[in-house]
One Martini backbone bead per residue (centre of mass of N, CA, C, O) as a GRO file, in nm:
protein
  392
    1UNK     BB    1   7.216  -9.817  12.005
    2UNK     BB    2   7.135  -9.973  11.754
    3UNK     BB    3   6.945 -10.166  11.904
    4UNK     BB    4   6.752  -9.951  12.004
    5UNK     BB    5   6.667  -9.831  11.734
    6UNK     BB    6   6.553 -10.097  11.625
    7UNK     BB    7   6.336 -10.131  11.840
    8UNK     BB    8   6.191  -9.869  11.784
    9UNK     BB    9   6.130  -9.922  11.489
   10UNK     BB   10   5.968 -10.178  11.526
   11UNK     BB   11   5.744 -10.048  11.711
   12UNK     BB   12   5.652  -9.846  11.502
   13UNK     BB   13   5.576 -10.045  11.284
   14UNK     BB   14   5.366 -10.197  11.446
   15UNK     BB   15   5.186  -9.949  11.500
   16UNK     BB   16   5.138  -9.889  11.201
   17UNK     BB   17   5.010 -10.157  11.127
   18UNK     BB   18   4.767 -10.143  11.318
   19UNK     BB   19   4.655  -9.882  11.203
   20UNK     BB   20   4.628  -9.987  10.914
   21UNK     BB   21   4.426 -10.228  10.983
   22UNK     BB   22   4.205  -9.982  11.077
   23UNK     BB   23   4.174  -9.765  10.827
   24UNK     BB   24   3.906  -9.868  10.714
   25UNK     BB   25   3.696  -9.625  10.831
   26UNK     BB   26   3.934  -9.564  11.059
   27UNK     BB   27   3.977  -9.337  11.318
   28UNK     BB   28   4.011  -9.165  11.602
   29UNK     BB   29   3.730  -8.982  11.515
   30UNK     BB   30   3.622  -9.207  11.296
   31UNK     BB   31   3.330  -9.387  11.150
   32UNK     BB   32   3.262  -9.556  10.854
   33UNK     BB   33   2.925  -9.596  10.724
   34UNK     BB   34   2.681  -9.788  10.535
   35UNK     BB   35   2.383  -9.725  10.334
   36UNK     BB   36   2.160  -9.937  10.147
   37UNK     BB   37   1.877  -9.807   9.959
   38UNK     BB   38   1.551  -9.715   9.883
   39UNK     BB   39   1.468  -9.381   9.713
   40UNK     BB   40   1.327  -9.453   9.397
   41UNK     BB   41   1.150  -9.702   9.412
   42UNK     BB   42   0.909  -9.942   9.511
   43UNK     BB   43   1.053  -9.912   9.833
   44UNK     BB   44   1.099  -9.610   9.935
   45UNK     BB   45   0.953  -9.607  10.202
   46UNK     BB   46   1.149  -9.795  10.338
   47UNK     BB   47   1.409  -9.631  10.285
   48UNK     BB   48   1.330  -9.381  10.447
   49UNK     BB   49   1.305  -9.523  10.715
   50UNK     BB   50   1.593  -9.627  10.732
   51UNK     BB   51   1.735  -9.359  10.729
   52UNK     BB   52   1.602  -9.238  10.976
   53UNK     BB   53   1.661  -9.462  11.191
   54UNK     BB   54   1.973  -9.446  11.158
   55UNK     BB   55   2.017  -9.147  11.217
   56UNK     BB   56   1.898  -9.155  11.504
   57UNK     BB   57   2.109  -9.349  11.619
   58UNK     BB   58   2.365  -9.189  11.553
   59UNK     BB   59   2.302  -8.934  11.708
   60UNK     BB   60   2.283  -9.075  11.987
   61UNK     BB   61   2.568  -9.190  11.987
   62UNK     BB   62   2.729  -8.925  11.937
   63UNK     BB   63   2.612  -8.773  12.190
   64UNK     BB   64   2.777  -9.004  12.370
   65UNK     BB   65   3.072  -9.017  12.195
   66UNK     BB   66   3.033  -9.275  12.053
   67UNK     BB   67   3.289  -9.511  11.951
   68UNK     BB   68   3.551  -9.492  12.120
   69UNK     BB   69   3.545  -9.170  12.031
   70UNK     BB   70   3.385  -9.227  11.766
   71UNK     BB   71   3.231  -9.091  11.506
   72UNK     BB   72   2.971  -9.132  11.306
   73UNK     BB   73   2.967  -9.186  10.944
   74UNK     BB   74   2.689  -9.169  10.737
   75UNK     BB   75   2.633  -9.332  10.424
   76UNK     BB   76   2.400  -9.285  10.148
   77UNK     BB   77   2.259  -9.526   9.912
   78UNK     BB   78   2.096  -9.578   9.608
   79UNK     BB   79   1.924  -9.877   9.458
   80UNK     BB   80   1.624  -9.885   9.346
   81UNK     BB   81   1.587 -10.201   9.370
   82UNK     BB   82   1.869 -10.275   9.220
   83UNK     BB   83   2.125 -10.482   9.177
   84UNK     BB   84   2.324 -10.304   9.007
   85UNK     BB   85   2.311 -10.057   9.196
   86UNK     BB   86   2.409 -10.199   9.445
   87UNK     BB   87   2.697 -10.255   9.348
   88UNK     BB   88   2.774  -9.963   9.299
   89UNK     BB   89   2.728  -9.869   9.587
   90UNK     BB   90   2.938 -10.052   9.718
   91UNK     BB   91   3.182  -9.958   9.562
   92UNK     BB   92   3.175  -9.666   9.658
   93UNK     BB   93   3.184  -9.710   9.966
   94UNK     BB   94   3.457  -9.874   9.961
   95UNK     BB   95   3.659  -9.735   9.750
   96UNK     BB   96   3.592  -9.421   9.815
   97UNK     BB   97   3.491  -9.420  10.139
   98UNK     BB   98   3.580  -9.657  10.332
   99UNK     BB   99   3.388  -9.862  10.449
  100UNK     BB  100   3.356 -10.088  10.713
  101UNK     BB  101   3.029 -10.103  10.686
  102UNK     BB  102   2.716 -10.249  10.609
  103UNK     BB  103   2.385 -10.131  10.694
  104UNK     BB  104   2.067 -10.225  10.619
  105UNK     BB  105   2.035 -10.356  10.350
  106UNK     BB  106   1.787 -10.324  10.100
  107UNK     BB  107   1.719 -10.627   9.984
  108UNK     BB  108   1.764 -10.932   9.859
  109UNK     BB  109   1.872 -10.904   9.561
  110UNK     BB  110   2.073 -10.669   9.634
  111UNK     BB  111   2.242 -10.827   9.838
  112UNK     BB  112   2.331 -11.068   9.663
  113UNK     BB  113   2.489 -10.892   9.457
  114UNK     BB  114   2.693 -10.743   9.674
  115UNK     BB  115   2.830 -10.955   9.867
  116UNK     BB  116   3.088 -11.055   9.719
  117UNK     BB  117   3.231 -10.782   9.730
  118UNK     BB  118   3.243 -10.748  10.034
  119UNK     BB  119   3.396 -11.001  10.108
  120UNK     BB  120   3.646 -10.945   9.929
  121UNK     BB  121   3.682 -10.657  10.107
  122UNK     BB  122   3.617 -10.693  10.416
  123UNK     BB  123   3.296 -10.628  10.446
  124UNK     BB  124   3.026 -10.576  10.633
  125UNK     BB  125   2.703 -10.738  10.641
  126UNK     BB  126   2.481 -10.574  10.849
  127UNK     BB  127   2.169 -10.638  10.900
  128UNK     BB  128   1.999 -10.699  10.656
  129UNK     BB  129   1.697 -10.622  10.456
  130UNK     BB  130   1.679 -10.950  10.432
  131UNK     BB  131   1.584 -11.325  10.359
  132UNK     BB  132   1.844 -11.496  10.281
  133UNK     BB  133   2.048 -11.767  10.337
  134UNK     BB  134   2.296 -11.619  10.195
  135UNK     BB  135   2.337 -11.411  10.445
  136UNK     BB  136   2.459 -11.681  10.630
  137UNK     BB  137   2.485 -11.904  10.391
  138UNK     BB  138   2.762 -11.949  10.418
  139UNK     BB  139   2.981 -11.882  10.646
  140UNK     BB  140   3.088 -11.543  10.748
  141UNK     BB  141   3.235 -11.284  10.906
  142UNK     BB  142   3.070 -11.076  10.694
  143UNK     BB  143   2.809 -11.212  10.816
  144UNK     BB  144   2.502 -11.048  10.946
  145UNK     BB  145   2.194 -11.150  11.023
  146UNK     BB  146   1.853 -11.060  11.088
  147UNK     BB  147   1.692 -11.284  10.913
  148UNK     BB  148   1.526 -11.523  10.818
  149UNK     BB  149   1.448 -11.693  10.576
  150UNK     BB  150   1.196 -11.716  10.350
  151UNK     BB  151   1.182 -12.017  10.364
  152UNK     BB  152   1.144 -12.037  10.675
  153UNK     BB  153   0.908 -11.840  10.714
  154UNK     BB  154   0.705 -11.975  10.522
  155UNK     BB  155   0.691 -12.247  10.663
  156UNK     BB  156   0.603 -12.143  10.942
  157UNK     BB  157   0.343 -11.978  10.853
  158UNK     BB  158   0.191 -12.208  10.693
  159UNK     BB  159   0.175 -12.391  10.938
  160UNK     BB  160  -0.001 -12.213  11.112
  161UNK     BB  161  -0.240 -12.185  10.912
  162UNK     BB  162  -0.302 -12.492  10.878
  163UNK     BB  163  -0.362 -12.527  11.194
  164UNK     BB  164  -0.596 -12.309  11.214
  165UNK     BB  165  -0.694 -12.410  10.921
  166UNK     BB  166  -0.873 -12.615  10.671
  167UNK     BB  167  -0.717 -12.601  10.409
  168UNK     BB  168  -0.757 -12.703  10.049
  169UNK     BB  169  -0.655 -12.439   9.862
  170UNK     BB  170  -0.339 -12.365   9.757
  171UNK     BB  171  -0.173 -12.060   9.668
  172UNK     BB  172   0.057 -11.866   9.450
  173UNK     BB  173   0.228 -11.551   9.469
  174UNK     BB  174   0.525 -11.417   9.292
  175UNK     BB  175   0.827 -11.273   9.274
  176UNK     BB  176   1.061 -11.273   9.006
  177UNK     BB  177   1.303 -11.349   9.242
  178UNK     BB  178   1.481 -11.425   9.500
  179UNK     BB  179   1.266 -11.367   9.706
  180UNK     BB  180   1.010 -11.502   9.584
  181UNK     BB  181   1.125 -11.787   9.525
  182UNK     BB  182   1.202 -11.855   9.817
  183UNK     BB  183   0.922 -11.835   9.940
  184UNK     BB  184   0.784 -12.037   9.757
  185UNK     BB  185   0.967 -12.283   9.834
  186UNK     BB  186   0.875 -12.305  10.124
  187UNK     BB  187   0.584 -12.382  10.061
  188UNK     BB  188   0.635 -12.618   9.868
  189UNK     BB  189   0.796 -12.795  10.073
  190UNK     BB  190   0.580 -12.813  10.290
  191UNK     BB  191   0.343 -12.939  10.125
  192UNK     BB  192   0.506 -13.193  10.037
  193UNK     BB  193   0.566 -13.298  10.325
  194UNK     BB  194   0.232 -13.307  10.384
  195UNK     BB  195   0.064 -13.388  10.115
  196UNK     BB  196  -0.007 -13.105   9.988
  197UNK     BB  197  -0.139 -12.936   9.741
  198UNK     BB  198  -0.060 -12.719   9.476
  199UNK     BB  199  -0.302 -12.569   9.279
  200UNK     BB  200  -0.142 -12.276   9.240
  201UNK     BB  201   0.074 -12.072   9.025
  202UNK     BB  202   0.219 -11.728   9.022
  203UNK     BB  203   0.378 -11.452   8.847
  204UNK     BB  204   0.596 -11.153   8.861
  205UNK     BB  205   0.741 -10.863   8.784
  206UNK     BB  206   0.917 -10.627   8.891
  207UNK     BB  207   0.686 -10.349   8.904
  208UNK     BB  208   0.417 -10.439   8.873
  209UNK     BB  209   0.052 -10.335   8.806
  210UNK     BB  210  -0.073 -10.598   8.670
  211UNK     BB  211  -0.301 -10.869   8.819
  212UNK     BB  212  -0.535 -11.004   8.655
  213UNK     BB  213  -0.424 -11.288   8.561
  214UNK     BB  214  -0.338 -11.397   8.841
  215UNK     BB  215  -0.616 -11.375   8.982
  216UNK     BB  216  -0.776 -11.543   8.781
  217UNK     BB  217  -0.619 -11.802   8.819
  218UNK     BB  218  -0.674 -11.834   9.132
  219UNK     BB  219  -0.976 -11.830   9.111
  220UNK     BB  220  -1.015 -12.075   8.926
  221UNK     BB  221  -0.880 -12.262   9.157
  222UNK     BB  222  -1.022 -12.202   9.437
  223UNK     BB  223  -0.872 -12.047   9.650
  224UNK     BB  224  -0.839 -12.014  10.021
  225UNK     BB  225  -0.511 -11.978  10.007
  226UNK     BB  226  -0.276 -11.709   9.967
  227UNK     BB  227   0.053 -11.678   9.884
  228UNK     BB  228   0.223 -11.355   9.914
  229UNK     BB  229   0.528 -11.269   9.735
  230UNK     BB  230   0.564 -10.937   9.798
  231UNK     BB  231   0.566 -10.613   9.778
  232UNK     BB  232   0.412 -10.342   9.849
  233UNK     BB  233   0.260 -10.255   9.583
  234UNK     BB  234   0.207 -10.553   9.490
  235UNK     BB  235   0.033 -10.635   9.732
  236UNK     BB  236  -0.184 -10.423   9.698
  237UNK     BB  237  -0.256 -10.474   9.395
  238UNK     BB  238  -0.332 -10.779   9.417
  239UNK     BB  239  -0.544 -10.770   9.634
  240UNK     BB  240  -0.720 -10.552   9.503
  241UNK     BB  241  -0.786 -10.727   9.248
  242UNK     BB  242  -0.931 -10.951   9.400
  243UNK     BB  243  -1.160 -10.778   9.521
  244UNK     BB  244  -1.268 -10.672   9.246
  245UNK     BB  245  -1.348 -10.994   9.156
  246UNK     BB  246  -1.441 -11.157   9.419
  247UNK     BB  247  -1.162 -11.247   9.563
  248UNK     BB  248  -1.159 -11.406   9.911
  249UNK     BB  249  -0.911 -11.503  10.041
  250UNK     BB  250  -0.655 -11.585  10.230
  251UNK     BB  251  -0.379 -11.370  10.298
  252UNK     BB  252  -0.021 -11.447  10.294
  253UNK     BB  253   0.248 -11.285  10.383
  254UNK     BB  254   0.539 -11.127  10.442
  255UNK     BB  255   0.769 -10.920  10.588
  256UNK     BB  256   0.744 -10.724  10.332
  257UNK     BB  257   0.417 -10.658  10.417
  258UNK     BB  258   0.494 -10.538  10.706
  259UNK     BB  259   0.315 -10.232  10.714
  260UNK     BB  260   0.161  -9.925  10.731
  261UNK     BB  261   0.111  -9.886  10.417
  262UNK     BB  262  -0.105 -10.092  10.363
  263UNK     BB  263  -0.351  -9.944  10.490
  264UNK     BB  264  -0.298  -9.658  10.378
  265UNK     BB  265  -0.296  -9.746  10.061
  266UNK     BB  266  -0.523  -9.993  10.058
  267UNK     BB  267  -0.725 -10.007  10.273
  268UNK     BB  268  -0.996 -10.215  10.300
  269UNK     BB  269  -0.869 -10.445  10.114
  270UNK     BB  270  -0.663 -10.535  10.357
  271UNK     BB  271  -0.850 -10.667  10.535
  272UNK     BB  272  -0.718 -10.964  10.698
  273UNK     BB  273  -0.440 -10.984  10.643
  274UNK     BB  274  -0.130 -11.156  10.646
  275UNK     BB  275   0.184 -11.177  10.830
  276UNK     BB  276   0.535 -11.122  10.900
  277UNK     BB  277   0.745 -11.121  11.206
  278UNK     BB  278   1.016 -10.999  11.448
  279UNK     BB  279   0.946 -10.698  11.431
  280UNK     BB  280   0.759 -10.458  11.569
  281UNK     BB  281   0.531 -10.230  11.509
  282UNK     BB  282   0.512  -9.902  11.584
  283UNK     BB  283   0.302  -9.739  11.830
  284UNK     BB  284   0.166  -9.480  12.002
  285UNK     BB  285  -0.012  -9.714  12.187
  286UNK     BB  286   0.194  -9.877  12.308
  287UNK     BB  287   0.241 -10.069  12.595
  288UNK     BB  288   0.530  -9.970  12.561
  289UNK     BB  289   0.688  -9.694  12.674
  290UNK     BB  290   0.947  -9.700  12.504
  291UNK     BB  291   0.797  -9.693  12.234
  292UNK     BB  292   0.636  -9.432  12.275
  293UNK     BB  293   0.892  -9.253  12.306
  294UNK     BB  294   1.019  -9.321  12.033
  295UNK     BB  295   0.791  -9.240  11.851
  296UNK     BB  296   0.786  -8.941  11.939
  297UNK     BB  297   1.077  -8.866  11.861
  298UNK     BB  298   1.048  -8.936  11.561
  299UNK     BB  299   0.809  -8.753  11.493
  300UNK     BB  300   0.946  -8.485  11.572
  301UNK     BB  301   1.178  -8.504  11.371
  302UNK     BB  302   1.007  -8.614  11.091
  303UNK     BB  303   0.689  -8.563  11.076
  304UNK     BB  304   0.640  -8.887  11.125
  305UNK     BB  305   0.578  -9.200  11.123
  306UNK     BB  306   0.699  -9.485  11.209
  307UNK     BB  307   0.835  -9.780  11.089
  308UNK     BB  308   0.962 -10.083  11.055
  309UNK     BB  309   1.235  -9.976  10.909
  310UNK     BB  310   1.311  -9.795  11.134
  311UNK     BB  311   1.361 -10.021  11.345
  312UNK     BB  312   1.558 -10.191  11.193
  313UNK     BB  313   1.784  -9.968  11.168
  314UNK     BB  314   1.812  -9.896  11.461
  315UNK     BB  315   1.887 -10.179  11.559
  316UNK     BB  316   2.138 -10.218  11.383
  317UNK     BB  317   2.302  -9.978  11.499
  318UNK     BB  318   2.288 -10.044  11.810
  319UNK     BB  319   2.421 -10.321  11.777
  320UNK     BB  320   2.684 -10.245  11.648
  321UNK     BB  321   2.780 -10.055  11.875
  322UNK     BB  322   2.811 -10.274  12.094
  323UNK     BB  323   3.022 -10.442  11.946
  324UNK     BB  324   3.235 -10.219  11.885
  325UNK     BB  325   3.285 -10.142  12.174
  326UNK     BB  326   3.388 -10.437  12.254
  327UNK     BB  327   3.649 -10.419  12.070
  328UNK     BB  328   3.762 -10.140  12.097
  329UNK     BB  329   4.002  -9.928  11.986
  330UNK     BB  330   4.100 -10.174  11.800
  331UNK     BB  331   3.951 -10.151  11.494
  332UNK     BB  332   3.879 -10.446  11.324
  333UNK     BB  333   3.758 -10.717  11.163
  334UNK     BB  334   3.870 -10.909  11.385
  335UNK     BB  335   3.774 -10.761  11.648
  336UNK     BB  336   3.482 -10.745  11.572
  337UNK     BB  337   3.422 -11.048  11.537
  338UNK     BB  338   3.495 -11.126  11.822
  339UNK     BB  339   3.273 -10.944  11.952
  340UNK     BB  340   3.029 -11.073  11.815
  341UNK     BB  341   3.073 -11.369  11.942
  342UNK     BB  342   3.062 -11.225  12.253
  343UNK     BB  343   2.770 -11.113  12.182
  344UNK     BB  344   2.496 -11.135  12.414
  345UNK     BB  345   2.154 -11.064  12.351
  346UNK     BB  346   1.867 -10.951  12.454
  347UNK     BB  347   1.595 -10.812  12.478
  348UNK     BB  348   1.506 -10.507  12.431
  349UNK     BB  349   1.328 -10.220  12.530
  350UNK     BB  350   1.163 -10.248  12.233
  351UNK     BB  351   1.142 -10.575  12.171
  352UNK     BB  352   1.378 -10.675  12.040
  353UNK     BB  353   1.576 -10.898  11.953
  354UNK     BB  354   1.820 -11.085  12.001
  355UNK     BB  355   2.186 -11.167  12.011
  356UNK     BB  356   2.344 -11.451  11.810
  357UNK     BB  357   2.672 -11.541  11.723
  358UNK     BB  358   2.892 -11.740  11.517
  359UNK     BB  359   3.103 -11.897  11.318
  360UNK     BB  360   2.849 -12.107  11.221
  361UNK     BB  361   2.636 -11.858  11.308
  362UNK     BB  362   2.493 -11.568  11.131
  363UNK     BB  363   2.214 -11.578  11.283
  364UNK     BB  364   2.048 -11.380  11.522
  365UNK     BB  365   1.752 -11.485  11.418
  366UNK     BB  366   1.482 -11.755  11.390
  367UNK     BB  367   1.206 -11.601  11.457
  368UNK     BB  368   0.847 -11.575  11.409
  369UNK     BB  369   0.545 -11.389  11.346
  370UNK     BB  370   0.199 -11.357  11.331
  371UNK     BB  371  -0.007 -11.126  11.147
  372UNK     BB  372  -0.300 -10.897  11.150
  373UNK     BB  373  -0.535 -10.698  10.973
  374UNK     BB  374  -0.721 -10.482  11.204
  375UNK     BB  375  -0.857 -10.189  11.159
  376UNK     BB  376  -0.572 -10.070  11.041
  377UNK     BB  377  -0.412 -10.294  11.228
  378UNK     BB  378  -0.149 -10.461  11.353
  379UNK     BB  379  -0.179 -10.801  11.489
  380UNK     BB  380  -0.078 -11.025  11.698
  381UNK     BB  381  -0.139 -11.404  11.660
  382UNK     BB  382   0.150 -11.486  11.762
  383UNK     BB  383   0.408 -11.630  11.859
  384UNK     BB  384   0.698 -11.745  11.853
  385UNK     BB  385   0.819 -11.958  11.607
  386UNK     BB  386   0.917 -12.248  11.542
  387UNK     BB  387   1.108 -12.381  11.328
  388UNK     BB  388   1.047 -12.529  11.011
  389UNK     BB  389   1.167 -12.836  10.890
  390UNK     BB  390   1.242 -12.863  10.545
  391UNK     BB  391   1.304 -12.988  10.255
  392UNK     BB  392   1.452 -12.861   9.948
   0.00000   0.00000   0.00000
């Protein structure tokens, strides 16, 4: 009898331990997830899109029964596009709210600030909306990156532009933070590898509104191609300033500049600028009927057109749900990571990239495309580009 009681007690203890192992953010009925985004800072438009797109995905998933019977509870925190606020937001979501994972965190510098805390607390940073190599390298099971690094994207897109046209005088303007510096370094490394001089470089502080000195400097250098590593308002402001002083080189932006707000807010001054993307901006007249239906459903719900970051966040949540479902009923960081590495997805119905990570590769997608703004609409001008490898 004593032996039987001991065995029962041991079994109960093991069951309790398993339940405890998945207790952070996980109950039989609920799965707590977090979104950290900008709702009050310079890229609040992107943040609003992210919140809407992710809420749309959550509602669709929950309407179908959730993930293994668990309804998703999504908690949203504002980082104001400030690294310090991002850390505080991560701390709240993890220590107070017990979030299992952070999805779609917006901003490269904000992600890099919060990432050490998340890893230390064994919380996944899943498909962040940032593009630093630090989001996937060195590998960690708690890193699952959405985008190639800005270094990689910049090298690949400047390579495309230089092969498309024989530019002679390349200049760079960049935001003086982790995001801008990494993008600039990709261009600088590419040009150095090709033996092409960088004739001018200039920077600005995040949130700047006056770009007169930077554009005057680039104009004086007679640049015919300017790589512009800015965020939304700063991209529009800097290009607008260039047009104002009669400076009209080709401008190549990053994935951070590829949004419908660029033509909406910047108007005719933005015509002809180039950008980079790996997920295509949805349009109401998209040739893909699934995208048209998704666009209509989003607009009906939020009374506005979806943007690129709407799709980023929607894609992040639906991909997370597929992997979490594959992990089964006993959802822990370990079972989720095992499911991640076993989940191999192709392009989805909306044309979003496939998904493939492993223990040593935490970047789910490595390729980008070049796009150009023509008559107020972004048009893809390249296929997916093979990554250009240059020494750092």
